[in-house]
Structure formats: structure tokens, C-alpha cells
DRENPA-3360 file (N, C-alpha, C; in nm, 2 decimals, always signed):
BEGIN
1 = MGRIAIVA = +0.67/+0.11/+0.37/+0.64/+0.23/+0.45/+0.64/+0.36/+0.37 ~ +0.59/+0.46/+0.42/+0.60/+0.59/+0.35/+0.74/+0.64/+0.36 ~ +0.79/+0.70/+0.25/+0.93/+0.74/+0.24/+0.98/+0.84/+0.35 ~ +0.88/+0.93/+0.39/+0.92/+1.03/+0.48/+0.97/+0.98/+0.61 ~ +0.93/+0.86/+0.65/+0.97/+0.80/+0.78/+1.08/+0.70/+0.77 ~ +1.13/+0.68/+0.65/+1.23/+0.57/+0.63/+1.35/+0.58/+0.73 ~ +1.42/+0.69/+0.73/+1.54/+0.70/+0.81/+1.51/+0.67/+0.96 ~ +1.41/+0.73/+1.01/+1.38/+0.71/+1.16/+1.34/+0.57/+1.19;
9 = LLATLVVA = +1.27/+0.50/+1.10/+1.23/+0.37/+1.12/+1.34/+0.27/+1.11 ~ +1.43/+0.29/+1.01/+1.54/+0.20/+1.00/+1.63/+0.21/+1.12 ~ +1.63/+0.32/+1.18/+1.72/+0.34/+1.30/+1.66/+0.27/+1.42 ~ +1.53/+0.24/+1.42/+1.47/+0.19/+1.54/+1.42/+0.04/+1.52 ~ +1.40/+0.00/+1.40/+1.35/-0.14/+1.38/+1.46/-0.23/+1.31 ~ +1.47/-0.35/+1.36/+1.57/-0.44/+1.31/+1.51/-0.54/+1.22 ~ +1.40/-0.61/+1.26/+1.35/-0.71/+1.17/+1.23/-0.66/+1.09 ~ +1.14/-0.59/+1.14/+1.02/-0.54/+1.07/+1.03/-0.39/+1.05;
17 = TQAGAIIN = +1.00/-0.35/+0.93/+0.98/-0.21/+0.90/+0.86/-0.19/+0.81 ~ +0.80/-0.07/+0.81/+0.69/-0.05/+0.73/+0.73/-0.05/+0.58 ~ +0.65/-0.11/+0.50/+0.70/-0.14/+0.36/+0.66/-0.03/+0.26 ~ +0.72/-0.04/+0.14/+0.70/+0.06/+0.05/+0.70/+0.04/-0.10 ~ +0.78/-0.05/-0.17/+0.78/-0.05/-0.31/+0.76/-0.19/-0.37 ~ +0.75/-0.20/-0.50/+0.73/-0.33/-0.57/+0.87/-0.39/-0.61 ~ +0.90/-0.51/-0.57/+1.02/-0.58/-0.59/+0.99/-0.70/-0.68 ~ +1.08/-0.73/-0.77/+1.06/-0.84/-0.86/+0.93/-0.84/-0.93;
25 = GTVDGNDH = +0.89/-0.72/-0.98/+0.76/-0.70/-1.04/+0.77/-0.65/-1.18 ~ +0.66/-0.61/-1.23/+0.66/-0.55/-1.37/+0.58/-0.42/-1.37 ~ +0.59/-0.34/-1.47/+0.52/-0.22/-1.49/+0.37/-0.26/-1.50 ~ +0.28/-0.19/-1.42/+0.14/-0.22/-1.42/+0.07/-0.17/-1.54 ~ +0.11/-0.06/-1.60/+0.04/+0.00/-1.71/-0.10/+0.03/-1.67 ~ -0.20/-0.01/-1.74/-0.34/+0.02/-1.71/-0.42/-0.10/-1.65 ~ -0.34/-0.20/-1.59/-0.41/-0.31/-1.53/-0.48/-0.28/-1.41 ~ -0.43/-0.18/-1.33/-0.50/-0.14/-1.20/-0.51/+0.01/-1.20;
33 = PNVGGLVS = -0.60/+0.07/-1.28/-0.61/+0.21/-1.28/-0.67/+0.27/-1.15 ~ -0.73/+0.19/-1.07/-0.78/+0.24/-0.94/-0.67/+0.25/-0.83 ~ -0.55/+0.22/-0.86/-0.44/+0.23/-0.77/-0.37/+0.36/-0.79 ~ -0.35/+0.44/-0.68/-0.29/+0.57/-0.70/-0.18/+0.59/-0.60 ~ -0.11/+0.70/-0.61/+0.00/+0.74/-0.52/-0.02/+0.87/-0.45 ~ +0.02/+0.88/-0.33/+0.01/+1.01/-0.25/+0.13/+1.10/-0.30 ~ +0.10/+1.22/-0.33/+0.20/+1.31/-0.40/+0.25/+1.41/-0.29 ~ +0.39/+1.41/-0.28/+0.45/+1.50/-0.19/+0.44/+1.64/-0.24;
41 = ATQYSDGT = +0.44/+1.74/-0.14/+0.43/+1.88/-0.18/+0.57/+1.93/-0.23 ~ +0.67/+1.85/-0.20/+0.81/+1.89/-0.25/+0.87/+1.77/-0.31 ~ +0.96/+1.80/-0.41/+1.03/+1.69/-0.48/+1.14/+1.63/-0.39 ~ +1.16/+1.50/-0.40/+1.27/+1.43/-0.33/+1.40/+1.46/-0.40 ~ +1.51/+1.43/-0.34/+1.64/+1.45/-0.40/+1.67/+1.37/-0.52 ~ +1.60/+1.26/-0.54/+1.62/+1.18/-0.66/+1.53/+1.22/-0.77 ~ +1.45/+1.32/-0.75/+1.36/+1.37/-0.86/+1.22/+1.31/-0.85 ~ +1.19/+1.23/-0.75/+1.06/+1.17/-0.75/+0.97/+1.24/-0.65;
49 = WLYCSGTL = +0.84/+1.21/-0.65/+0.74/+1.29/-0.57/+0.65/+1.20/-0.48 ~ +0.63/+1.07/-0.51/+0.53/+0.99/-0.45/+0.59/+0.92/-0.32 ~ +0.51/+0.91/-0.22/+0.56/+0.86/-0.09/+0.48/+0.75/-0.03 ~ +0.36/+0.72/-0.08/+0.27/+0.61/-0.03/+0.18/+0.58/-0.15 ~ +0.11/+0.46/-0.13/+0.02/+0.42/-0.23/-0.12/+0.39/-0.17 ~ -0.21/+0.36/-0.26/-0.35/+0.34/-0.21/-0.44/+0.30/-0.32 ~ -0.57/+0.29/-0.29/-0.67/+0.24/-0.38/-0.80/+0.31/-0.38 ~ -0.86/+0.35/-0.49/-0.99/+0.41/-0.50/-1.09/+0.30/-0.47;
57 = ISPTVFLT = -1.17/+0.32/-0.36/-1.27/+0.22/-0.32/-1.42/+0.28/-0.34 ~ -1.43/+0.40/-0.37/-1.55/+0.46/-0.41/-1.51/+0.59/-0.49 ~ -1.60/+0.65/-0.57/-1.56/+0.77/-0.64/-1.50/+0.88/-0.56 ~ -1.53/+0.88/-0.43/-1.48/+0.99/-0.34/-1.39/+0.94/-0.23 ~ -1.36/+0.81/-0.23/-1.28/+0.76/-0.11/-1.16/+0.68/-0.16 ~ -1.05/+0.71/-0.11/-0.92/+0.65/-0.14/-0.86/+0.58/-0.02 ~ -0.84/+0.45/-0.02/-0.79/+0.37/+0.09/-0.64/+0.37/+0.10 ~ -0.58/+0.39/+0.22/-0.44/+0.39/+0.23/-0.41/+0.35/+0.38;
65 = AAHCGTDG = -0.29/+0.38/+0.42/-0.24/+0.34/+0.56/-0.24/+0.46/+0.65 ~ -0.27/+0.45/+0.78/-0.27/+0.56/+0.87/-0.13/+0.62/+0.88 ~ -0.03/+0.54/+0.87/+0.11/+0.59/+0.89/+0.16/+0.68/+0.78 ~ +0.07/+0.69/+0.67/+0.11/+0.77/+0.55/+0.07/+0.91/+0.57 ~ +0.01/+0.95/+0.68/-0.03/+1.09/+0.69/-0.08/+1.13/+0.83 ~ -0.13/+1.25/+0.84/-0.18/+1.30/+0.97/-0.33/+1.33/+0.95 ~ -0.40/+1.28/+1.05/-0.55/+1.30/+1.05/-0.58/+1.45/+1.03 ~ -0.67/+1.47/+0.93/-0.72/+1.60/+0.90/-0.63/+1.68/+0.80;
73 = ERVGVTFD = -0.52/+1.63/+0.76/-0.43/+1.71/+0.67/-0.49/+1.70/+0.53 ~ -0.45/+1.80/+0.45/-0.49/+1.80/+0.30/-0.38/+1.73/+0.23 ~ -0.42/+1.64/+0.14/-0.33/+1.56/+0.06/-0.37/+1.55/-0.08 ~ -0.28/+1.52/-0.17/-0.30/+1.50/-0.31/-0.28/+1.36/-0.36 ~ -0.35/+1.31/-0.45/-0.34/+1.17/-0.50/-0.34/+1.17/-0.66 ~ -0.25/+1.10/-0.72/-0.24/+1.08/-0.86/-0.28/+0.93/-0.89 ~ -0.34/+0.92/-1.01/-0.37/+0.78/-1.06/-0.29/+0.76/-1.19 ~ -0.20/+0.85/-1.23/-0.12/+0.83/-1.35/-0.03/+0.71/-1.34;
81 = TTYVAGDQ = -0.01/+0.64/-1.45/+0.08/+0.52/-1.44/+0.22/+0.56/-1.42 ~ +0.26/+0.67/-1.46/+0.39/+0.73/-1.44/+0.37/+0.88/-1.40 ~ +0.40/+0.91/-1.28/+0.38/+1.05/-1.24/+0.49/+1.14/-1.26 ~ +0.46/+1.26/-1.32/+0.56/+1.37/-1.33/+0.49/+1.49/-1.29 ~ +0.57/+1.59/-1.24/+0.51/+1.71/-1.19/+0.42/+1.78/-1.30 ~ +0.30/+1.82/-1.26/+0.21/+1.88/-1.35/+0.10/+1.79/-1.39 ~ +0.11/+1.66/-1.36/+0.01/+1.57/-1.40/-0.11/+1.59/-1.30 ~ -0.23/+1.54/-1.34/-0.35/+1.56/-1.26/-0.34/+1.50/-1.12;
89 = VYYGTFEA = -0.38/+1.58/-1.02/-0.38/+1.54/-0.89/-0.52/+1.57/-0.83 ~ -0.57/+1.47/-0.75/-0.70/+1.49/-0.69/-0.67/+1.52/-0.54 ~ -0.74/+1.62/-0.49/-0.72/+1.66/-0.35/-0.83/+1.63/-0.26 ~ -0.79/+1.60/-0.13/-0.89/+1.56/-0.03/-0.84/+1.57/+0.11 ~ -0.91/+1.52/+0.20/-0.87/+1.52/+0.34/-0.84/+1.38/+0.39 ~ -0.72/+1.37/+0.46/-0.67/+1.25/+0.51/-0.74/+1.22/+0.65 ~ -0.81/+1.10/+0.66/-0.88/+1.07/+0.78/-0.83/+0.93/+0.82 ~ -0.76/+0.92/+0.94/-0.71/+0.80/+0.99/-0.79/+0.74/+1.10;
97 = DSGYTKAQ = -0.77/+0.61/+1.12/-0.84/+0.54/+1.23/-0.79/+0.60/+1.36 ~ -0.88/+0.64/+1.44/-0.84/+0.70/+1.57/-0.77/+0.60/+1.66 ~ -0.78/+0.48/+1.64/-0.72/+0.37/+1.72/-0.58/+0.34/+1.67 ~ -0.53/+0.41/+1.57/-0.40/+0.38/+1.52/-0.29/+0.37/+1.62 ~ -0.22/+0.26/+1.63/-0.10/+0.24/+1.71/+0.00/+0.16/+1.63 ~ +0.11/+0.12/+1.70/+0.20/+0.03/+1.63/+0.19/-0.11/+1.70 ~ +0.08/-0.14/+1.76/+0.06/-0.27/+1.83/+0.06/-0.38/+1.73 ~ +0.12/-0.49/+1.76/+0.13/-0.60/+1.66/+0.00/-0.68/+1.65;
105 = NDPHDIAV = -0.09/-0.68/+1.76/-0.21/-0.76/+1.75/-0.31/-0.70/+1.65 ~ -0.32/-0.57/+1.66/-0.41/-0.49/+1.56/-0.37/-0.34/+1.57 ~ -0.29/-0.30/+1.47/-0.24/-0.16/+1.48/-0.34/-0.05/+1.43 ~ -0.46/-0.10/+1.38/-0.55/+0.00/+1.32/-0.48/+0.09/+1.22 ~ -0.39/+0.04/+1.15/-0.31/+0.12/+1.05/-0.39/+0.13/+0.92 ~ -0.49/+0.21/+0.93/-0.58/+0.22/+0.81/-0.63/+0.36/+0.80 ~ -0.65/+0.42/+0.68/-0.69/+0.55/+0.66/-0.76/+0.57/+0.53 ~ -0.83/+0.68/+0.51/-0.88/+0.71/+0.38/-0.85/+0.85/+0.35;
113 = VVFDEAVT = -0.85/+0.88/+0.22/-0.86/+1.02/+0.17/-1.00/+1.04/+0.12 ~ -1.07/+1.14/+0.17/-1.20/+1.18/+0.12/-1.18/+1.29/+0.02 ~ -1.21/+1.27/-0.11/-1.18/+1.37/-0.21/-1.29/+1.48/-0.21 ~ -1.24/+1.60/-0.25/-1.33/+1.71/-0.26/-1.44/+1.69/-0.36 ~ -1.40/+1.62/-0.47/-1.49/+1.59/-0.58/-1.47/+1.45/-0.62 ~ -1.58/+1.39/-0.68/-1.57/+1.25/-0.72/-1.47/+1.23/-0.84 ~ -1.40/+1.12/-0.83/-1.31/+1.08/-0.94/-1.39/+1.01/-1.04 ~ -1.38/+1.05/-1.17/-1.46/+0.99/-1.27/-1.37/+0.91/-1.37;
121 = GITPALLP = -1.43/+0.82/-1.44/-1.36/+0.74/-1.54/-1.27/+0.63/-1.48 ~ -1.28/+0.60/-1.35/-1.20/+0.49/-1.29/-1.30/+0.41/-1.21 ~ -1.30/+0.28/-1.23/-1.39/+0.19/-1.16/-1.32/+0.16/-1.02 ~ -1.39/+0.19/-0.91/-1.33/+0.16/-0.78/-1.31/+0.01/-0.76 ~ -1.21/-0.02/-0.67/-1.19/-0.16/-0.63/-1.30/-0.21/-0.53 ~ -1.31/-0.34/-0.51/-1.40/-0.40/-0.42/-1.33/-0.43/-0.29 ~ -1.41/-0.44/-0.19/-1.36/-0.49/-0.05/-1.41/-0.63/-0.03 ~ -1.34/-0.70/+0.06/-1.38/-0.84/+0.09/-1.50/-0.85/+0.19;
129 = AAGSLSNL = -1.57/-0.96/+0.18/-1.68/-0.98/+0.28/-1.62/-1.01/+0.42 ~ -1.70/-0.99/+0.52/-1.66/-1.01/+0.66/-1.61/-1.15/+0.68 ~ -1.49/-1.16/+0.73/-1.43/-1.29/+0.77/-1.40/-1.38/+0.65 ~ -1.40/-1.33/+0.53/-1.38/-1.41/+0.41/-1.24/-1.45/+0.38 ~ -1.14/-1.40/+0.46/-1.00/-1.43/+0.43/-0.94/-1.53/+0.53 ~ -1.03/-1.58/+0.62/-0.98/-1.66/+0.73/-0.93/-1.79/+0.69 ~ -0.98/-1.85/+0.59/-0.95/-1.99/+0.55/-0.90/-2.00/+0.41 ~ -0.82/-1.90/+0.37/-0.76/-1.91/+0.23/-0.66/-2.02/+0.22;
137 = PKSQKFVS = -0.65/-2.09/+0.10/-0.55/-2.19/+0.09/-0.41/-2.14/+0.08 ~ -0.32/-2.23/+0.12/-0.18/-2.19/+0.12/-0.12/-2.15/-0.01 ~ -0.19/-2.20/-0.12/-0.15/-2.16/-0.25/-0.21/-2.03/-0.30 ~ -0.28/-1.96/-0.22/-0.35/-1.84/-0.26/-0.24/-1.73/-0.31 ~ -0.27/-1.67/-0.43/-0.18/-1.57/-0.48/-0.24/-1.43/-0.46 ~ -0.16/-1.33/-0.45/-0.20/-1.19/-0.43/-0.12/-1.11/-0.53 ~ -0.18/-1.01/-0.59/-0.12/-0.91/-0.67/-0.10/-0.78/-0.59 ~ +0.02/-0.75/-0.56/+0.06/-0.63/-0.49/+0.09/-0.52/-0.59;
145 = VGYGAYEV = +0.03/-0.40/-0.57/+0.04/-0.29/-0.66/+0.08/-0.16/-0.58 ~ +0.18/-0.09/-0.64/+0.21/+0.04/-0.58/+0.32/+0.11/-0.66 ~ +0.36/+0.23/-0.60/+0.46/+0.32/-0.67/+0.59/+0.32/-0.59 ~ +0.61/+0.22/-0.51/+0.74/+0.22/-0.42/+0.86/+0.18/-0.50 ~ +0.97/+0.16/-0.42/+1.10/+0.13/-0.48/+1.09/+0.01/-0.56 ~ +1.16/+0.02/-0.68/+1.16/-0.10/-0.77/+1.28/-0.18/-0.76 ~ +1.38/-0.13/-0.69/+1.50/-0.21/-0.67/+1.58/-0.16/-0.54 ~ +1.64/-0.26/-0.48/+1.73/-0.23/-0.36/+1.87/-0.27/-0.40;
153 = TNGPGGHQ = +1.97/-0.18/-0.39/+2.10/-0.21/-0.42/+2.19/-0.20/-0.29 ~ +2.30/-0.27/-0.30/+2.39/-0.27/-0.18/+2.53/-0.23/-0.22 ~ +2.58/-0.12/-0.17/+2.71/-0.07/-0.21/+2.79/-0.03/-0.09 ~ +2.90/+0.04/-0.11/+2.98/+0.09/+0.00/+2.91/+0.17/+0.10 ~ +2.81/+0.24/+0.06/+2.73/+0.33/+0.15/+2.61/+0.26/+0.21 ~ +2.60/+0.13/+0.19/+2.48/+0.06/+0.24/+2.37/+0.04/+0.14 ~ +2.26/+0.00/+0.18/+2.15/-0.02/+0.09/+2.09/+0.11/+0.03 ~ +2.06/+0.11/-0.10/+2.00/+0.22/-0.16/+1.87/+0.18/-0.22;
161 = YLYDDVRM = +1.76/+0.26/-0.21/+1.63/+0.22/-0.26/+1.60/+0.31/-0.38 ~ +1.57/+0.25/-0.49/+1.56/+0.33/-0.62/+1.41/+0.34/-0.66 ~ +1.37/+0.47/-0.69/+1.23/+0.50/-0.72/+1.22/+0.57/-0.86 ~ +1.10/+0.56/-0.92/+1.08/+0.63/-1.04/+0.94/+0.67/-1.06 ~ +0.85/+0.66/-0.95/+0.71/+0.71/-0.96/+0.63/+0.64/-1.07 ~ +0.67/+0.51/-1.09/+0.59/+0.43/-1.19/+0.51/+0.32/-1.11 ~ +0.38/+0.31/-1.15/+0.30/+0.21/-1.09/+0.34/+0.07/-1.13 ~ +0.37/-0.02/-1.03/+0.42/-0.15/-1.06/+0.33/-0.26/-0.99;
169 = KATGTLNA = +0.35/-0.38/-1.03/+0.28/-0.49/-0.97/+0.37/-0.61/-0.96 ~ +0.34/-0.70/-0.86/+0.41/-0.82/-0.84/+0.32/-0.92/-0.78 ~ +0.34/-1.05/-0.80/+0.26/-1.16/-0.74/+0.33/-1.23/-0.63 ~ +0.27/-1.25/-0.52/+0.32/-1.32/-0.41/+0.23/-1.43/-0.36 ~ +0.28/-1.52/-0.28/+0.20/-1.63/-0.23/+0.17/-1.63/-0.08 ~ +0.05/-1.66/-0.04/+0.02/-1.66/+0.10/+0.12/-1.73/+0.19 ~ +0.17/-1.67/+0.29/+0.26/-1.73/+0.39/+0.19/-1.77/+0.52 ~ +0.11/-1.68/+0.57/+0.04/-1.70/+0.70/-0.08/-1.61/+0.71;
177 = INPAWLRI = -0.18/-1.66/+0.79/-0.29/-1.58/+0.82/-0.29/-1.55/+0.97 ~ -0.30/-1.43/+1.01/-0.31/-1.39/+1.15/-0.44/-1.31/+1.17 ~ -0.48/-1.29/+1.29/-0.61/-1.22/+1.32/-0.62/-1.08/+1.25 ~ -0.51/-1.01/+1.24/-0.52/-0.88/+1.17/-0.44/-0.87/+1.05 ~ -0.36/-0.97/+1.02/-0.26/-0.97/+0.91/-0.27/-1.08/+0.81 ~ -0.23/-1.05/+0.69/-0.20/-1.16/+0.59/-0.05/-1.14/+0.56 ~ +0.03/-1.24/+0.58/+0.17/-1.24/+0.55/+0.19/-1.30/+0.41 ~ +0.25/-1.23/+0.32/+0.26/-1.28/+0.18/+0.41/-1.30/+0.15;
185 = AMNRATGN = +0.44/-1.42/+0.11/+0.58/-1.45/+0.07/+0.62/-1.37/-0.06 ~ +0.74/-1.30/-0.06/+0.78/-1.23/-0.17/+0.92/-1.26/-0.22 ~ +0.97/-1.37/-0.17/+1.11/-1.40/-0.20/+1.13/-1.43/-0.35 ~ +1.22/-1.36/-0.41/+1.25/-1.38/-0.55/+1.29/-1.52/-0.59 ~ +1.36/-1.58/-0.50/+1.41/-1.72/-0.52/+1.30/-1.82/-0.54 ~ +1.19/-1.79/-0.49/+1.07/-1.88/-0.50/+0.97/-1.84/-0.61 ~ +1.02/-1.74/-0.68/+0.93/-1.69/-0.79/+0.83/-1.59/-0.75 ~ +0.84/-1.54/-0.63/+0.75/-1.44/-0.58/+0.80/-1.30/-0.59;
193 = GGTCYGDS = +0.72/-1.20/-0.58/+0.76/-1.06/-0.57/+0.67/-0.99/-0.47 ~ +0.70/-0.87/-0.44/+0.62/-0.80/-0.34/+0.66/-0.65/-0.32 ~ +0.65/-0.60/-0.20/+0.65/-0.46/-0.18/+0.78/-0.41/-0.12 ~ +0.79/-0.28/-0.12/+0.91/-0.21/-0.06/+0.87/-0.07/-0.01 ~ +0.96/+0.01/+0.03/+0.93/+0.15/+0.07/+0.86/+0.22/-0.04 ~ +0.75/+0.29/+0.00/+0.67/+0.36/-0.10/+0.54/+0.29/-0.14 ~ +0.53/+0.16/-0.11/+0.41/+0.09/-0.14/+0.31/+0.08/-0.02 ~ +0.35/+0.14/+0.09/+0.26/+0.14/+0.21/+0.12/+0.20/+0.17;
201 = GGPNFLGN = +0.02/+0.13/+0.22/-0.12/+0.17/+0.20/-0.17/+0.11/+0.07 ~ -0.08/+0.06/-0.02/-0.12/+0.00/-0.15/-0.19/-0.13/-0.13 ~ -0.27/-0.17/-0.24/-0.35/-0.29/-0.23/-0.27/-0.42/-0.26 ~ -0.33/-0.53/-0.20/-0.29/-0.66/-0.23/-0.42/-0.73/-0.28 ~ -0.43/-0.74/-0.41/-0.55/-0.79/-0.47/-0.56/-0.95/-0.45 ~ -0.68/-1.00/-0.43/-0.70/-1.14/-0.41/-0.69/-1.21/-0.55 ~ -0.58/-1.27/-0.58/-0.56/-1.33/-0.71/-0.57/-1.23/-0.82 ~ -0.64/-1.26/-0.92/-0.66/-1.17/-1.04/-0.79/-1.10/-1.03;
209 = TNIVASTT = -0.85/-1.09/-0.91/-0.98/-1.02/-0.89/-0.96/-0.87/-0.87 ~ -1.07/-0.80/-0.86/-1.06/-0.66/-0.82/-1.09/-0.63/-0.67 ~ -1.08/-0.74/-0.59/-1.10/-0.74/-0.45/-0.97/-0.71/-0.38 ~ -0.97/-0.60/-0.30/-0.85/-0.57/-0.22/-0.86/-0.65/-0.09 ~ -0.78/-0.75/-0.08/-0.78/-0.83/+0.05/-0.72/-0.76/+0.16 ~ -0.61/-0.68/+0.14/-0.53/-0.62/+0.24/-0.45/-0.51/+0.19 ~ -0.40/-0.43/+0.28/-0.32/-0.31/+0.24/-0.18/-0.33/+0.30 ~ -0.08/-0.29/+0.22/+0.06/-0.31/+0.26/+0.10/-0.22/+0.38;
217 = ITGDAVCR = +0.16/-0.28/+0.48/+0.20/-0.21/+0.60/+0.34/-0.22/+0.63 ~ +0.40/-0.34/+0.64/+0.53/-0.36/+0.69/+0.60/-0.48/+0.62 ~ +0.73/-0.50/+0.65/+0.80/-0.61/+0.59/+0.95/-0.60/+0.64 ~ +1.03/-0.69/+0.58/+1.17/-0.68/+0.62/+1.24/-0.56/+0.56 ~ +1.35/-0.52/+0.63/+1.42/-0.39/+0.60/+1.47/-0.38/+0.46 ~ +1.51/-0.49/+0.39/+1.56/-0.47/+0.26/+1.47/-0.53/+0.15 ~ +1.34/-0.55/+0.19/+1.24/-0.58/+0.09/+1.27/-0.71/+0.01 ~ +1.29/-0.82/+0.09/+1.33/-0.95/+0.02/+1.24/-1.06/+0.06;
225 = ATNVTYRL = +1.18/-1.06/+0.18/+1.12/-1.19/+0.23/+0.97/-1.19/+0.24 ~ +0.91/-1.09/+0.32/+0.77/-1.10/+0.35/+0.70/-0.96/+0.34 ~ +0.59/-0.96/+0.28/+0.50/-0.84/+0.27/+0.40/-0.86/+0.38 ~ +0.40/-0.78/+0.49/+0.30/-0.80/+0.60/+0.19/-0.70/+0.58 ~ +0.07/-0.75/+0.56/-0.04/-0.66/+0.51/-0.16/-0.67/+0.61 ~ -0.23/-0.56/+0.61/-0.35/-0.54/+0.70/-0.48/-0.59/+0.64 ~ -0.54/-0.69/+0.70/-0.66/-0.75/+0.65/-0.78/-0.65/+0.65 ~ -0.86/-0.66/+0.55/-0.97/-0.57/+0.54/-1.11/-0.63/+0.56;
233 = DTESARMF = -1.10/-0.76/+0.60/-1.23/-0.84/+0.63/-1.25/-0.85/+0.78 ~ -1.17/-0.78/+0.86/-1.19/-0.79/+1.01/-1.29/-0.70/+1.06 ~ -1.34/-0.72/+1.18/-1.43/-0.63/+1.24/-1.38/-0.49/+1.26 ~ -1.25/-0.48/+1.30/-1.20/-0.34/+1.32/-1.18/-0.27/+1.19 ~ -1.13/-0.33/+1.09/-1.12/-0.26/+0.96/-1.25/-0.22/+0.90 ~ -1.35/-0.31/+0.92/-1.49/-0.28/+0.86/-1.55/-0.17/+0.94 ~ -1.53/-0.16/+1.08/-1.59/-0.06/+1.16/-1.53/+0.08/+1.11 ~ -1.40/+0.08/+1.08/-1.35/+0.21/+1.03/-1.41/+0.25/+0.90;
241 = LAPYVTLP = -1.42/+0.15/+0.81/-1.46/+0.18/+0.67/-1.61/+0.21/+0.65 ~ -1.69/+0.15/+0.74/-1.83/+0.16/+0.73/-1.89/+0.30/+0.71 ~ -1.84/+0.41/+0.77/-1.89/+0.54/+0.75/-1.86/+0.60/+0.61 ~ -1.76/+0.54/+0.54/-1.72/+0.59/+0.42/-1.77/+0.52/+0.29 ~ -1.79/+0.39/+0.30/-1.83/+0.31/+0.19/-1.93/+0.21/+0.22 ~ -2.00/+0.16/+0.13/-2.10/+0.05/+0.15/-2.02/-0.08/+0.15 ~ -2.03/-0.16/+0.26/-1.95/-0.28/+0.27/-2.02/-0.40/+0.22 ~ -1.95/-0.50/+0.16/-2.01/-0.62/+0.11/-2.06/-0.71/+0.23;
% end
């Protein structure tokens, strides 16, 4: 989930919460330069700035989650591997799916940032063809990328989520395919990794390709079991994206 909404969501959700960070992963470096982070206008108490993730899908369009912003607001995005105040930020307008709800069958939790100027020097990611994710094998791997929490600790004060504004990646295995969702196993005990708070809107690449199969939306409260992601090959996702990019 986006970090701004963490406290409220944890108070109301028991099993599923919107997801945010990379757990049991590694530093991404320059492996996915088209993955960026949404930059907060004010610094958080831990010294970090980023609150959601996303992917460049055309020189002027950045894909993310609807719950990461408000339709029509001005937002900034960084593509730096490690963000610090003063680094380059690209500005644009946040445009969310008008059908966005928290419905489980299809939440329409998808949005884009349309940049004021084209981003140069970064190759955009690709989108999946219509219906192409419906029959993936159970062994299918996904590479999740984002700027979210890299570790969850548990102490006397409860769970703490640790951030450092570094782009990270982790590999998970397909758990289940639903009409609007891909559920990706991220349990460390099975050798998988995945997302946590701050990774919302970030990509889940199909294996080692440059194809974004889905975007991170939700997961378990302490970022241990399942990354629940929004499919990009569905009719509703494609209807939203069609005015912004050329679809495969």
C-alpha cells in the first residue's frame, strides 16, 4: 500500500492490506530503470520520501495504483536507484480509473501519471496481450520491483516497517489466477520474496522479461505470505489504459 494510508488501513483490515515494499529481495541497481517511485512533498519521520511505486510504460506515461493518489492532483516521480532530496523528479498529473473501488471482484485500482514532458533515456516497459495471463503454469516466476519497506521487525511496540528509498527486487512464484488478480507466493521459507508497504503500484514482471504482468495492490499485514496483484491483461485494465498507450 501507499505509506500515507498505512495506519488507517491496519486499523480496519485484518487479513488483507494494500501492499508496499520488497521483502527477501536484493538491491535492483540498474536492472529495472523504468521502475520509479512517487515522491512525497514532505519528508517522513524516518528521513525517507517515497510512498508508492510504478512503471514507465511510455515516455510520457507512468503506471501505478489508484489508491496511491487523488485524481487530478500534481505528483512527482523519481527513477533514481536510491532517492535523496534534490535528485531529479519528473512532474505530471495523476489520473485514476473512475471505477476505482475496494471491491474484491475488480477494484479498478489502476492509475497513471501523465508527465508534463517526455522522460528520455529510459526504455518503457511492455504490457501483456489481452487474456495472455489466464493460463500461466503454476511454476511461473515474477520479479516484483519497488521502493517499499525492505524489512519488517517485531518488538515491544509491535511491527515496524523499515524504509530507505532504494529500488529493490524479489522473485515470487504464481500462487493463483483470479479474474482480476494474480496472487504471487512470497514466503521466505519457500525461497520466494515479494512486496510490502510502499511497493503499491509497482510492477510484477513476467519472469525475466520487460512485460509488466500486474501491479502490486495488496497482501498480508506483515508482508510474509502473498503479493496480491492487479492483472493488466483484462478487459477493464485495457479499457483504462487504451487512451494513454498503444496496447499489444
